[in-house]
PDB file of N, CA, C and O in Angstrom, chain B, residues numbered from 101:
ATOM      1  N   UNK B 101       0.855  -1.161   0.000  1.00  0.00           N
ATOM      2  CA  UNK B 101       0.000   0.000   0.000  1.00  0.00           C
ATOM      3  C   UNK B 101       0.907   1.231   0.000  1.00  0.00           C
ATOM      4  O   UNK B 101       1.630   1.491   0.961  1.00  0.00           O
ATOM      5  N   UNK B 102       0.851   1.955  -1.063  1.00  0.00           N
ATOM      6  CA  UNK B 102       1.855   2.971  -1.274  1.00  0.00           C
ATOM      7  C   UNK B 102       1.461   4.380  -0.868  1.00  0.00           C
ATOM      8  O   UNK B 102       2.337   5.170  -0.518  1.00  0.00           O
ATOM      9  N   UNK B 103       0.203   4.722  -0.899  1.00  0.00           N
ATOM     10  CA  UNK B 103      -0.183   6.075  -0.556  1.00  0.00           C
ATOM     11  C   UNK B 103      -0.976   6.087   0.735  1.00  0.00           C
ATOM     12  O   UNK B 103      -1.519   5.065   1.153  1.00  0.00           O
ATOM     13  N   UNK B 104      -1.040   7.238   1.357  1.00  0.00           N
ATOM     14  CA  UNK B 104      -1.781   7.377   2.618  1.00  0.00           C
ATOM     15  C   UNK B 104      -3.239   6.998   2.455  1.00  0.00           C
ATOM     16  O   UNK B 104      -3.823   6.405   3.362  1.00  0.00           O
ATOM     17  N   UNK B 105      -3.850   7.329   1.302  1.00  0.00           N
ATOM     18  CA  UNK B 105      -5.253   6.992   1.098  1.00  0.00           C
ATOM     19  C   UNK B 105      -5.474   5.488   1.036  1.00  0.00           C
ATOM     20  O   UNK B 105      -6.593   5.012   1.227  1.00  0.00           O
ATOM     21  N   UNK B 106      -4.405   4.739   0.767  1.00  0.00           N
ATOM     22  CA  UNK B 106      -4.508   3.288   0.710  1.00  0.00           C
ATOM     23  C   UNK B 106      -4.026   2.623   1.992  1.00  0.00           C
ATOM     24  O   UNK B 106      -4.074   1.398   2.104  1.00  0.00           O
ATOM     25  N   UNK B 107      -3.570   3.395   2.945  1.00  0.00           N
ATOM     26  CA  UNK B 107      -3.053   2.823   4.186  1.00  0.00           C
ATOM     27  C   UNK B 107      -4.203   2.313   5.052  1.00  0.00           C
ATOM     28  O   UNK B 107      -5.165   3.039   5.300  1.00  0.00           O
ATOM     29  N   UNK B 108      -4.101   1.062   5.511  1.00  0.00           N
ATOM     30  CA  UNK B 108      -5.165   0.550   6.374  1.00  0.00           C
ATOM     31  C   UNK B 108      -5.133   1.201   7.748  1.00  0.00           C
ATOM     32  O   UNK B 108      -4.065   1.402   8.326  1.00  0.00           O
ATOM     33  N   UNK B 109      -6.296   1.523   8.257  1.00  0.00           N
ATOM     34  CA  UNK B 109      -6.439   2.040   9.616  1.00  0.00           C
ATOM     35  C   UNK B 109      -7.055   0.906  10.427  1.00  0.00           C
ATOM     36  O   UNK B 109      -8.266   0.690  10.391  1.00  0.00           O
ATOM     37  N   UNK B 110      -6.206   0.185  11.157  1.00  0.00           N
ATOM     38  CA  UNK B 110      -6.609  -1.045  11.831  1.00  0.00           C
ATOM     39  C   UNK B 110      -7.530  -0.769  13.010  1.00  0.00           C
ATOM     40  O   UNK B 110      -7.301   0.145  13.801  1.00  0.00           O
ATOM     41  N   UNK B 111      -8.584  -1.590  13.108  1.00  0.00           N
ATOM     42  CA  UNK B 111      -9.557  -1.505  14.195  1.00  0.00           C
ATOM     43  C   UNK B 111      -9.683  -2.867  14.866  1.00  0.00           C
ATOM     44  O   UNK B 111      -9.668  -3.904  14.203  1.00  0.00           O
ATOM     45  N   UNK B 112      -9.805  -2.850  16.176  1.00  0.00           N
ATOM     46  CA  UNK B 112     -10.035  -4.067  16.944  1.00  0.00           C
ATOM     47  C   UNK B 112     -11.484  -4.064  17.398  1.00  0.00           C
ATOM     48  O   UNK B 112     -12.016  -3.017  17.768  1.00  0.00           O
ATOM     49  N   UNK B 113     -12.113  -5.202  17.374  1.00  0.00           N
ATOM     50  CA  UNK B 113     -13.515  -5.310  17.765  1.00  0.00           C
ATOM     51  C   UNK B 113     -13.746  -4.788  19.172  1.00  0.00           C
ATOM     52  O   UNK B 113     -12.910  -4.967  20.057  1.00  0.00           O
ATOM     53  N   UNK B 114     -14.888  -4.138  19.372  1.00  0.00           N
ATOM     54  CA  UNK B 114     -15.253  -3.677  20.715  1.00  0.00           C
ATOM     55  C   UNK B 114     -15.561  -4.857  21.629  1.00  0.00           C
ATOM     56  O   UNK B 114     -15.636  -4.689  22.846  1.00  0.00           O
ATOM     57  N   UNK B 115     -15.741  -6.044  21.063  1.00  0.00           N
ATOM     58  CA  UNK B 115     -15.993  -7.242  21.853  1.00  0.00           C
ATOM     59  C   UNK B 115     -14.705  -7.886  22.345  1.00  0.00           C
ATOM     60  O   UNK B 115     -14.745  -8.854  23.105  1.00  0.00           O
ATOM     61  N   UNK B 116     -13.567  -7.359  21.920  1.00  0.00           N
ATOM     62  CA  UNK B 116     -12.288  -7.907  22.343  1.00  0.00           C
ATOM     63  C   UNK B 116     -11.996  -7.456  23.761  1.00  0.00           C
ATOM     64  O   UNK B 116     -11.759  -6.275  24.015  1.00  0.00           O
ATOM     65  N   UNK B 117     -12.016  -8.396  24.669  1.00  0.00           N
ATOM     66  CA  UNK B 117     -11.771  -8.075  26.078  1.00  0.00           C
ATOM     67  C   UNK B 117     -10.417  -8.593  26.549  1.00  0.00           C
ATOM     68  O   UNK B 117     -10.149  -8.624  27.750  1.00  0.00           O
ATOM     69  N   UNK B 118      -9.581  -8.992  25.635  1.00  0.00           N
ATOM     70  CA  UNK B 118      -8.304  -9.572  26.022  1.00  0.00           C
ATOM     71  C   UNK B 118      -7.124  -8.662  25.677  1.00  0.00           C
ATOM     72  O   UNK B 118      -6.050  -9.145  25.319  1.00  0.00           O
ATOM     73  N   UNK B 119      -7.318  -7.376  25.782  1.00  0.00           N
ATOM     74  CA  UNK B 119      -6.235  -6.434  25.541  1.00  0.00           C
ATOM     75  C   UNK B 119      -5.901  -6.226  24.082  1.00  0.00           C
ATOM     76  O   UNK B 119      -4.778  -5.848  23.749  1.00  0.00           O
ATOM     77  N   UNK B 120      -6.869  -6.470  23.198  1.00  0.00           N
ATOM     78  CA  UNK B 120      -6.628  -6.242  21.777  1.00  0.00           C
ATOM     79  C   UNK B 120      -5.911  -7.374  21.084  1.00  0.00           C
ATOM     80  O   UNK B 120      -5.463  -7.213  19.949  1.00  0.00           O
ATOM     81  N   UNK B 121      -5.791  -8.493  21.721  1.00  0.00           N
ATOM     82  CA  UNK B 121      -5.094  -9.627  21.134  1.00  0.00           C
ATOM     83  C   UNK B 121      -6.046 -10.456  20.276  1.00  0.00           C
ATOM     84  O   UNK B 121      -6.474 -11.535  20.688  1.00  0.00           O
ATOM     85  N   UNK B 122      -6.371  -9.969  19.116  1.00  0.00           N
ATOM     86  CA  UNK B 122      -7.317 -10.684  18.265  1.00  0.00           C
ATOM     87  C   UNK B 122      -7.114 -10.274  16.813  1.00  0.00           C
ATOM     88  O   UNK B 122      -6.083  -9.706  16.452  1.00  0.00           O
ATOM     89  N   UNK B 123      -8.098 -10.566  15.999  1.00  0.00           N
ATOM     90  CA  UNK B 123      -8.063 -10.177  14.595  1.00  0.00           C
ATOM     91  C   UNK B 123      -8.435  -8.707  14.485  1.00  0.00           C
ATOM     92  O   UNK B 123      -9.328  -8.226  15.183  1.00  0.00           O
ATOM     93  N   UNK B 124      -7.747  -8.004  13.610  1.00  0.00           N
ATOM     94  CA  UNK B 124      -8.061  -6.600  13.347  1.00  0.00           C
ATOM     95  C   UNK B 124      -8.478  -6.458  11.887  1.00  0.00           C
ATOM     96  O   UNK B 124      -8.040  -7.224  11.029  1.00  0.00           O
ATOM     97  N   UNK B 125      -9.324  -5.475  11.616  1.00  0.00           N
ATOM     98  CA  UNK B 125      -9.772  -5.191  10.260  1.00  0.00           C
ATOM     99  C   UNK B 125      -9.530  -3.721   9.941  1.00  0.00           C
ATOM    100  O   UNK B 125      -9.421  -2.885  10.838  1.00  0.00           O
ATOM    101  N   UNK B 126      -9.448  -3.426   8.663  1.00  0.00           N
ATOM    102  CA  UNK B 126      -9.288  -2.042   8.206  1.00  0.00           C
ATOM    103  C   UNK B 126     -10.447  -1.725   7.265  1.00  0.00           C
ATOM    104  O   UNK B 126     -10.339  -1.890   6.050  1.00  0.00           O
ATOM    105  N   UNK B 127     -11.540  -1.272   7.838  1.00  0.00           N
ATOM    106  CA  UNK B 127     -12.745  -1.017   7.040  1.00  0.00           C
ATOM    107  C   UNK B 127     -12.661   0.264   6.209  1.00  0.00           C
ATOM    108  O   UNK B 127     -13.514   0.499   5.353  1.00  0.00           O
ATOM    109  N   UNK B 128     -11.652   1.088   6.450  1.00  0.00           N
ATOM    110  CA  UNK B 128     -11.533   2.339   5.699  1.00  0.00           C
ATOM    111  C   UNK B 128     -11.273   2.115   4.209  1.00  0.00           C
ATOM    112  O   UNK B 128     -11.404   3.048   3.416  1.00  0.00           O
ATOM    113  N   UNK B 129     -10.912   0.911   3.824  1.00  0.00           N
ATOM    114  CA  UNK B 129     -10.646   0.640   2.412  1.00  0.00           C
ATOM    115  C   UNK B 129     -11.837   0.005   1.694  1.00  0.00           C
ATOM    116  O   UNK B 129     -11.776  -0.234   0.488  1.00  0.00           O
ATOM    117  N   UNK B 130     -12.918  -0.270   2.428  1.00  0.00           N
ATOM    118  CA  UNK B 130     -14.073  -0.941   1.836  1.00  0.00           C
ATOM    119  C   UNK B 130     -14.724  -0.098   0.737  1.00  0.00           C
ATOM    120  O   UNK B 130     -14.949  -0.595  -0.367  1.00  0.00           O
ATOM    121  N   UNK B 131     -15.021   1.134   1.016  1.00  0.00           N
ATOM    122  CA  UNK B 131     -15.705   1.971   0.024  1.00  0.00           C
ATOM    123  C   UNK B 131     -14.780   2.391  -1.120  1.00  0.00           C
ATOM    124  O   UNK B 131     -15.144   2.208  -2.281  1.00  0.00           O
ATOM    125  N   UNK B 132     -13.602   2.945  -0.838  1.00  0.00           N
ATOM    126  CA  UNK B 132     -12.793   3.416  -1.967  1.00  0.00           C
ATOM    127  C   UNK B 132     -12.136   2.307  -2.799  1.00  0.00           C
ATOM    128  O   UNK B 132     -11.842   2.510  -3.977  1.00  0.00           O
ATOM    129  N   UNK B 133     -11.904   1.134  -2.190  1.00  0.00           N
ATOM    130  CA  UNK B 133     -11.159   0.096  -2.902  1.00  0.00           C
ATOM    131  C   UNK B 133     -11.878  -1.249  -2.979  1.00  0.00           C
ATOM    132  O   UNK B 133     -11.407  -2.157  -3.665  1.00  0.00           O
ATOM    133  N   UNK B 134     -13.015  -1.395  -2.286  1.00  0.00           N
ATOM    134  CA  UNK B 134     -13.790  -2.623  -2.358  1.00  0.00           C
ATOM    135  C   UNK B 134     -13.206  -3.809  -1.626  1.00  0.00           C
ATOM    136  O   UNK B 134     -13.564  -4.953  -1.908  1.00  0.00           O
ATOM    137  N   UNK B 135     -12.297  -3.545  -0.675  1.00  0.00           N
ATOM    138  CA  UNK B 135     -11.664  -4.627   0.077  1.00  0.00           C
ATOM    139  C   UNK B 135     -11.627  -4.303   1.564  1.00  0.00           C
ATOM    140  O   UNK B 135     -11.676  -3.140   1.967  1.00  0.00           O
ATOM    141  N   UNK B 136     -11.540  -5.364   2.376  1.00  0.00           N
ATOM    142  CA  UNK B 136     -11.362  -5.209   3.819  1.00  0.00           C
ATOM    143  C   UNK B 136     -10.147  -6.057   4.213  1.00  0.00           C
ATOM    144  O   UNK B 136     -10.239  -7.284   4.260  1.00  0.00           O
ATOM    145  N   UNK B 137      -9.018  -5.413   4.493  1.00  0.00           N
ATOM    146  CA  UNK B 137      -7.850  -6.158   4.963  1.00  0.00           C
ATOM    147  C   UNK B 137      -8.084  -6.679   6.382  1.00  0.00           C
ATOM    148  O   UNK B 137      -8.703  -6.006   7.206  1.00  0.00           O
ATOM    149  N   UNK B 138      -7.583  -7.878   6.652  1.00  0.00           N
ATOM    150  CA  UNK B 138      -7.718  -8.522   7.956  1.00  0.00           C
ATOM    151  C   UNK B 138      -6.349  -9.056   8.338  1.00  0.00           C
ATOM    152  O   UNK B 138      -5.641  -9.610   7.497  1.00  0.00           O
ATOM    153  N   UNK B 139      -5.968  -8.894   9.611  1.00  0.00           N
ATOM    154  CA  UNK B 139      -4.717  -9.500  10.060  1.00  0.00           C
ATOM    155  C   UNK B 139      -4.810  -9.922  11.523  1.00  0.00           C
ATOM    156  O   UNK B 139      -5.703  -9.497  12.256  1.00  0.00           O
ATOM    157  N   UNK B 140      -3.878 -10.757  11.921  1.00  0.00           N
ATOM    158  CA  UNK B 140      -3.820 -11.310  13.264  1.00  0.00           C
ATOM    159  C   UNK B 140      -2.961 -10.395  14.130  1.00  0.00           C
ATOM    160  O   UNK B 140      -1.775 -10.212  13.854  1.00  0.00           O
ATOM    161  N   UNK B 141      -3.548  -9.824  15.165  1.00  0.00           N
ATOM    162  CA  UNK B 141      -2.777  -8.928  16.026  1.00  0.00           C
ATOM    163  C   UNK B 141      -2.187  -9.651  17.229  1.00  0.00           C
ATOM    164  O   UNK B 141      -1.480  -9.033  18.024  1.00  0.00           O
ATOM    165  N   UNK B 142      -2.458 -10.940  17.383  1.00  0.00           N
ATOM    166  CA  UNK B 142      -1.925 -11.691  18.527  1.00  0.00           C
ATOM    167  C   UNK B 142      -0.434 -11.938  18.402  1.00  0.00           C
ATOM    168  O   UNK B 142       0.318 -11.792  19.366  1.00  0.00           O
ATOM    169  N   UNK B 143      -0.020 -12.311  17.210  1.00  0.00           N
ATOM    170  CA  UNK B 143       1.342 -12.795  17.053  1.00  0.00           C
ATOM    171  C   UNK B 143       2.277 -11.819  16.337  1.00  0.00           C
ATOM    172  O   UNK B 143       3.414 -11.615  16.761  1.00  0.00           O
ATOM    173  N   UNK B 144       1.801 -11.231  15.272  1.00  0.00           N
ATOM    174  CA  UNK B 144       2.684 -10.376  14.479  1.00  0.00           C
ATOM    175  C   UNK B 144       1.859  -9.350  13.712  1.00  0.00           C
ATOM    176  O   UNK B 144       1.315  -9.652  12.650  1.00  0.00           O
ATOM    177  N   UNK B 145       1.768  -8.150  14.246  1.00  0.00           N
ATOM    178  CA  UNK B 145       0.948  -7.119  13.596  1.00  0.00           C
ATOM    179  C   UNK B 145       1.545  -6.651  12.277  1.00  0.00           C
ATOM    180  O   UNK B 145       0.873  -5.961  11.510  1.00  0.00           O
ATOM    181  N   UNK B 146       2.777  -7.009  12.003  1.00  0.00           N
ATOM    182  CA  UNK B 146       3.382  -6.653  10.723  1.00  0.00           C
ATOM    183  C   UNK B 146       3.390  -7.841   9.771  1.00  0.00           C
ATOM    184  O   UNK B 146       3.986  -7.780   8.695  1.00  0.00           O
ATOM    185  N   UNK B 147       2.728  -8.918  10.171  1.00  0.00           N
ATOM    186  CA  UNK B 147       2.698 -10.136   9.366  1.00  0.00           C
ATOM    187  C   UNK B 147       1.742 -10.043   8.195  1.00  0.00           C
ATOM    188  O   UNK B 147       1.306  -8.956   7.815  1.00  0.00           O
ATOM    189  N   UNK B 148       1.420 -11.195   7.628  1.00  0.00           N
ATOM    190  CA  UNK B 148       0.591 -11.232   6.429  1.00  0.00           C
ATOM    191  C   UNK B 148      -0.802 -10.656   6.642  1.00  0.00           C
ATOM    192  O   UNK B 148      -1.350 -10.687   7.744  1.00  0.00           O
ATOM    193  N   UNK B 149      -1.351 -10.134   5.564  1.00  0.00           N
ATOM    194  CA  UNK B 149      -2.685  -9.541   5.580  1.00  0.00           C
ATOM    195  C   UNK B 149      -3.552 -10.305   4.583  1.00  0.00           C
ATOM    196  O   UNK B 149      -3.153 -10.524   3.439  1.00  0.00           O
ATOM    197  N   UNK B 150      -4.726 -10.701   5.020  1.00  0.00           N
ATOM    198  CA  UNK B 150      -5.714 -11.323   4.146  1.00  0.00           C
ATOM    199  C   UNK B 150      -6.623 -10.209   3.638  1.00  0.00           C
ATOM    200  O   UNK B 150      -7.207  -9.477   4.438  1.00  0.00           O
ATOM    201  N   UNK B 151      -6.749 -10.074   2.333  1.00  0.00           N
ATOM    202  CA  UNK B 151      -7.600  -9.038   1.758  1.00  0.00           C
ATOM    203  C   UNK B 151      -8.889  -9.689   1.274  1.00  0.00           C
ATOM    204  O   UNK B 151      -8.872 -10.513   0.359  1.00  0.00           O
ATOM    205  N   UNK B 152     -10.002  -9.318   1.890  1.00  0.00           N
ATOM    206  CA  UNK B 152     -11.302  -9.911   1.617  1.00  0.00           C
ATOM    207  C   UNK B 152     -12.141  -8.904   0.828  1.00  0.00           C
ATOM    208  O   UNK B 152     -12.149  -7.719   1.161  1.00  0.00           O
ATOM    209  N   UNK B 153     -12.847  -9.357  -0.212  1.00  0.00           N
ATOM    210  CA  UNK B 153     -13.755  -8.435  -0.910  1.00  0.00           C
ATOM    211  C   UNK B 153     -14.780  -7.868   0.079  1.00  0.00           C
ATOM    212  O   UNK B 153     -15.309  -8.603   0.913  1.00  0.00           O
ATOM    213  N   UNK B 154     -15.057  -6.580  -0.013  1.00  0.00           N
ATOM    214  CA  UNK B 154     -15.959  -5.908   0.933  1.00  0.00           C
ATOM    215  C   UNK B 154     -17.339  -6.562   0.966  1.00  0.00           C
ATOM    216  O   UNK B 154     -17.947  -6.658   2.032  1.00  0.00           O
ATOM    217  N   UNK B 155     -17.837  -7.006  -0.170  1.00  0.00           N
ATOM    218  CA  UNK B 155     -19.156  -7.646  -0.220  1.00  0.00           C
ATOM    219  C   UNK B 155     -19.144  -8.933   0.602  1.00  0.00           C
ATOM    220  O   UNK B 155     -20.095  -9.206   1.335  1.00  0.00           O
ATOM    221  N   UNK B 156     -18.084  -9.722   0.488  1.00  0.00           N
ATOM    222  CA  UNK B 156     -17.974 -10.972   1.247  1.00  0.00           C
ATOM    223  C   UNK B 156     -17.836 -10.691   2.736  1.00  0.00           C
ATOM    224  O   UNK B 156     -18.423 -11.397   3.556  1.00  0.00           O
ATOM    225  N   UNK B 157     -17.066  -9.669   3.095  1.00  0.00           N
ATOM    226  CA  UNK B 157     -16.891  -9.329   4.501  1.00  0.00           C
ATOM    227  C   UNK B 157     -18.220  -8.870   5.110  1.00  0.00           C
ATOM    228  O   UNK B 157     -18.548  -9.240   6.237  1.00  0.00           O
ATOM    229  N   UNK B 158     -18.975  -8.069   4.370  1.00  0.00           N
ATOM    230  CA  UNK B 158     -20.285  -7.608   4.843  1.00  0.00           C
ATOM    231  C   UNK B 158     -21.226  -8.787   5.062  1.00  0.00           C
ATOM    232  O   UNK B 158     -21.950  -8.829   6.057  1.00  0.00           O
ATOM    233  N   UNK B 159     -21.218  -9.741   4.138  1.00  0.00           N
ATOM    234  CA  UNK B 159     -22.068 -10.931   4.277  1.00  0.00           C
ATOM    235  C   UNK B 159     -21.639 -11.759   5.487  1.00  0.00           C
ATOM    236  O   UNK B 159     -22.487 -12.290   6.205  1.00  0.00           O
ATOM    237  N   UNK B 160     -20.348 -11.873   5.716  1.00  0.00           N
ATOM    238  CA  UNK B 160     -19.841 -12.616   6.874  1.00  0.00           C
ATOM    239  C   UNK B 160     -20.292 -11.964   8.181  1.00  0.00           C
ATOM    240  O   UNK B 160     -20.787 -12.646   9.078  1.00  0.00           O
ATOM    241  N   UNK B 161     -20.124 -10.656   8.289  1.00  0.00           N
ATOM    242  CA  UNK B 161     -20.525  -9.937   9.504  1.00  0.00           C
ATOM    243  C   UNK B 161     -22.035 -10.072   9.730  1.00  0.00           C
ATOM    244  O   UNK B 161     -22.474 -10.262  10.864  1.00  0.00           O
ATOM    245  N   UNK B 162     -22.824  -9.977   8.666  1.00  0.00           N
ATOM    246  CA  UNK B 162     -24.272 -10.147   8.787  1.00  0.00           C
ATOM    247  C   UNK B 162     -24.599 -11.559   9.256  1.00  0.00           C
ATOM    248  O   UNK B 162     -25.490 -11.742  10.086  1.00  0.00           O
ATOM    249  N   UNK B 163     -23.898 -12.549   8.743  1.00  0.00           N
ATOM    250  CA  UNK B 163     -24.110 -13.938   9.158  1.00  0.00           C
ATOM    251  C   UNK B 163     -23.756 -14.166  10.614  1.00  0.00           C
ATOM    252  O   UNK B 163     -24.459 -14.892  11.317  1.00  0.00           O
ATOM    253  N   UNK B 164     -22.683 -13.559  11.072  1.00  0.00           N
ATOM    254  CA  UNK B 164     -22.314 -13.662  12.487  1.00  0.00           C
ATOM    255  C   UNK B 164     -23.423 -13.048  13.339  1.00  0.00           C
ATOM    256  O   UNK B 164     -23.846 -13.642  14.331  1.00  0.00           O
ATOM    257  N   UNK B 165     -23.889 -11.869  12.957  1.00  0.00           N
ATOM    258  CA  UNK B 165     -24.952 -11.190  13.708  1.00  0.00           C
ATOM    259  C   UNK B 165     -26.249 -11.974  13.724  1.00  0.00           C
ATOM    260  O   UNK B 165     -27.021 -11.880  14.679  1.00  0.00           O
ATOM    261  N   UNK B 166     -26.497 -12.747  12.676  1.00  0.00           N
ATOM    262  CA  UNK B 166     -27.735 -13.538  12.591  1.00  0.00           C
ATOM    263  C   UNK B 166     -27.601 -14.912  13.246  1.00  0.00           C
ATOM    264  O   UNK B 166     -28.558 -15.684  13.294  1.00  0.00           O
ATOM    265  N   UNK B 167     -26.395 -15.206  13.751  1.00  0.00           N
ATOM    266  CA  UNK B 167     -26.188 -16.486  14.424  1.00  0.00           C
ATOM    267  C   UNK B 167     -25.982 -17.664  13.485  1.00  0.00           C
ATOM    268  O   UNK B 167     -26.125 -18.815  13.899  1.00  0.00           O
ATOM    269  N   UNK B 168     -25.650 -17.398  12.234  1.00  0.00           N
ATOM    270  CA  UNK B 168     -25.483 -18.467  11.252  1.00  0.00           C
ATOM    271  C   UNK B 168     -24.292 -19.377  11.538  1.00  0.00           C
ATOM    272  O   UNK B 168     -24.226 -20.480  10.995  1.00  0.00           O
ATOM    273  N   UNK B 169     -23.357 -18.947  12.371  1.00  0.00           N
ATOM    274  CA  UNK B 169     -22.158 -19.732  12.629  1.00  0.00           C
ATOM    275  C   UNK B 169     -22.115 -20.314  14.033  1.00  0.00           C
ATOM    276  O   UNK B 169     -21.057 -20.729  14.507  1.00  0.00           O
ATOM    277  N   UNK B 170     -23.269 -20.345  14.698  1.00  0.00           N
ATOM    278  CA  UNK B 170     -23.344 -20.900  16.050  1.00  0.00           C
ATOM    279  C   UNK B 170     -22.982 -22.371  16.003  1.00  0.00           C
ATOM    280  O   UNK B 170     -23.423 -23.097  15.112  1.00  0.00           O
ATOM    281  N   UNK B 171     -22.179 -22.811  16.961  1.00  0.00           N
ATOM    282  CA  UNK B 171     -21.765 -24.214  16.995  1.00  0.00           C
ATOM    283  C   UNK B 171     -22.488 -25.001  18.075  1.00  0.00           C
ATOM    284  O   UNK B 171     -22.368 -26.225  18.132  1.00  0.00           O
ATOM    285  N   UNK B 172     -23.220 -24.333  18.913  1.00  0.00           N
ATOM    286  CA  UNK B 172     -23.920 -24.893  20.063  1.00  0.00           C
ATOM    287  C   UNK B 172     -23.611 -26.339  20.174  1.00  0.00           C
ATOM    288  O   UNK B 172     -24.103 -27.008  21.082  1.00  0.00           O
TER     289      UNK B 172
END
């Protein structure tokens, strides 16, 4: 990511109660670039980034909210 407008602004879920040691997302790139970068903040915040299409990420978040991934 070469320009400031393309730089991810990492966010940690408000549900993270373990000191931010979880997955982080950069939603600031969803509208201008159509992607949501995701990375693991537990082990290496400078490590690899998974880039997910914004439409797929939105569907995933909606599915989580609807309980579609419950393992009960």
